[in-house]
N, C-alpha and C positions, 0 to 999 in steps of 0.2 A: 504494500500500500504506500510505503514511503517513496518508492521509486516512481509510482504513478503520480503521486502528488508533486514530486520534483519535476517530472516530465511536463505536467500540466502548468506548473508555475514558473518554469525557467523563462527568463526575459528574452525578448526578441530584440535584435538590433534594429535600427531604423530600416523599414522596408522601402524599396523603390516605389515611387508613385505608380509606375507602369504596372507593377504586379498587383497593387491594390485596385487600380482602375480595371485591370483584366478581370479580377474577381467580381467587381461591380457590374461589369458588362454581362458576364456569364450569369450571375445571380439575377440580373434584371431580365434576361431572356427567360430564365426559369420561372420567374415571378409572373411574367406576362402569360406564358403558357399555362401555368397552374391557375392563374386568376381567370383566364378565358374559360377553362374547363369548369371552374367553380361557378361562374356566372351562368354558363350553359346548364349546369346541374340544377341551379335554383330556378331557372326559367323552364325546366322540364324539357329541355332540348338536347339533342345529341349532335355534336358538331360534325360537319361533313368529313369523310375519311376516305378519300379516293385512292390513296396509295396502298393501304392495307385492307380496307373494307371491313375491319373488325372493331371499329370504335364503338359501335352500338352494343356489340356483345360484351366488350370489356367494361364500358362505362355504365352498363346497366346490370352488371354482375353483382352478386352479393359482396364482392371484394372491393367495390367502388366506394363503400362507406365503412367507417369504423365508429362504432357506438353512435350511429346515426349521423355522423359528420362526414361529408364528402372527403375522401383522401386528397382530392385536389386542393381543398381548402387548407389541409394540413401542410401540403406541399407549398402552397402560396405563403403560408406563415413561416415555413422553413427558409424559403428564399428571401422573404422580407427581413428575417433575422440576420441573415448574412449581409444583406444590403445595409441595414442600420448599423451593424458592427463595422463594416468597411467604411461607411461614411463617417462614423464617430472616430475611427482611427485617422482618416484623412484630415478631419476638421480639428480634432483636439489631441491627436496622438494618444488616444486611450488604448494603450497596448493590451490591457487585459481583455478588452472587447474583441480586438483582432485575434488574440490567442484563442478566445472562446469560439469565434467564428471558424477559425481554421480547424479546431478539434470537432466542432459541430458537424463538419462535412462528413465525418465518419457515419453519423446517423442518416444523413441524406443518401450516402452510398448504400448503406445496409437496407434502407427502405426501398431504394431503386432495385437492388438485387432481388429483394423479395417480390416486388411487383412484376419484374421481368420473369422471374420463375413462375409466378401465377399465370402470366399470359402464355408462356410456352408450354408448361406441363399440366395446368389445371383448366384454364379457360380455352386453350387452343385457338386463340384469336389475338390479334395484335392491334394496338391503338397507336397511331403515329405520334399523337401528342404525348402519350405516356412514354414511348420510346425516346422521344425528344427530351423529356424531363430526365429520364435515366441517363442519357448522354450528358446532359447539363450537370447532373449531380456527380457523375464520374469525373468530368472535367474539373469541377470545383474541388473534389477530393484529391485528385492527382496534383493540381496546382497547390492546394493547401499543404500537402505532404512535402512537396518540393520547397515551398517557402519555409516550412518548419525545419527541414533538413539544412537549408542553406543559411538561415538567419536566426537560429536559436543559439543563445549564449550557453556554452558548455564550460563550467568552472570559470577559470580566469581567461579563457580564450574563446573566440568566436568560431562557430562552425562555418566553414567557407566551402 
């Protein structure tokens, strides 16, 4: 537990603005995608899905909600959290918020893997918007891990 605590609390050296902006752009794309699906859900509509043709099957499956909440809304909140943390870092150098956002991408990746698994092995149908979100979550995770690897302070020296 001590090692996990140290890993989660080690400081970051100053991140390049370009890396944070990249996170913002990717998180914004995910937020738009998830928000669109959420709006469609509450309007009782299924978005057009010409590439895969399975959006209706996926988005109307029992797996499209969790405790009555559309999973797309949970996804939108996930992406919004990443956006807020990245903006807070850019505006006020709130390092703890950036560190939280970077580690939070683990949950986004885990959720995406679960939903891709469901589409492939349980529902046997594919939603292009859901696959787009999974790609977005994966890009956020890979980017976050690279940032943590390159910019985490280890002891008295910086990881480079």
